[in-house]
C-alpha positions, 0 to 999 in steps of 0.5 A: 641590483638583486636578481628576481627569479620571474615566472612568465605566465603566458610565454610565447615563442612568437618574437612579436609577443610582449611575453617573448620580449620580456623574457629576453629583457629579464635575462639581459637584466640578470633575472632568471626566468621560468616560462609557462605557456600553452605551446611547447617551445624554447625562448632564450634557452628556456623551455616553455612548461605547460604548468607551474612547477610545484617546488618553484620559488620565484620573486615575481610572476608577470602575467601575459594571459587575458583574465579568462585564461588565468582561472586555471592557474589561480590555485597554483599561483597562490600556492607559489606565493610570489612576492608580487604579481605583475598584470601587464596591459591586457592581463588585468584581473580584479578577481585574481588581484583580490585573491592575491592581496588576501594572501599577502601577495603584492599586485601591480598593474604595469608593463614589465618591459617598462619597469625594466627599462626605467630601473623600477623592476 
């Protein structure tokens, strides 16, 4: 299994949130993470950033924000040029999906936790 650096967009310190659970599962599966969210905090030793670092190189972006909260990230996500963007349930966004595909970024509407649990991440 190769390591896939993953940006979690919509990271949360709330242990009941799927983004929190995904952070732990990604680390357990040996995938480095970068966290971006609204509230400050730390999840599994990683600080939650307020914006996407300009020099970041990631394989995957996994999205846990609703579509209306994603718009401010469009430009940074496209410039980041990840291999793929995973839209978790509730985060589906046809507008961003189209923009990603037009820029050569693979799109999946899937659950990161499920993909990890079945070895399809």
